[in-house]
N, C-alpha and C positions, 0 to 999 in steps of 0.2 A: 596579734602579738602587742605584748602589756607593753603597756612603755616606760613599764619599769627593766623589769629582762633585755628589754632596746639600750637600753644604759648600759644595765650590763655588756652586755657582746661586747659596746665600743671601746667601756675601760680598757677589757682585758690585756691586759699589758703596757700599759697608758694612762700619763698624767693627764687627763685638759681641761682645760674652762667650761665653764657650763655653752659660752656658745662652736669652742667644739664640736663636746659634746650633739649639744642638739646640727650644730650640719652636719657629723655624719649618719647621726640620723635621717634626716631628711635624705639626706642625698637621695632615698635611691625611694620615695613617698607621695601620691600625686598629690596629697594634699597633707602638704608639713604642719609641726604640728611648733606653738609660741615657742618664747623662750619664756615666758611664765606658768608655760604647762608645766614644765620638765621641774622649775624646784620645788612643787609637793615631796614628787617620787623622791630627788634626792636628798630630801630633809631624809624623808624616809628609809630608806636607801643607810642611811650613813644613820641615823637612831637604830636600827638591826644590824646596824654593823659589819654589810657589804660592805659599806662603801669610807673614805676617810674623806679629809678636805685640811686645804693649808696656805695660807692664802699668798703668792706669787710677790717675789719685789715692786715697788712704785717703777710703771712704764715712761716717760719721758712725754712719746709722743700718745697719750690714751691721760697731758695733763696732772700727772701723777697719782695717777689713779691705780688704785690695787687687785688683782684677779685670787678671784678667791679658782682652787686648782681640788682636783675630786683621784682619786684610783681606788680600785674594787681590792678590796682587802681579799688576803692571799689564808683562804680559810677550808680546811682538810675535813673532806661529811658534809663539803657544800649542798643546802640543801635554795630551794625553789624559796625568792622571795613574796 
């Protein structure tokens, strides 16, 4: 299964950060994907209009860092990326 397809499956009905997406995808894999391998397909999916992203609020526990969250765009007649 392509990583892009796995990302879309994980994002069905959820708004997740890249780390949350990665953890869900790697949950059932014997050889896990790295976080760096996740960003190119996320960017491709966003450019194609399959997902959208936005920045979350600053988090105290993360030293004020903000996370980027992704969600699947509802599309009629969706085609495979």
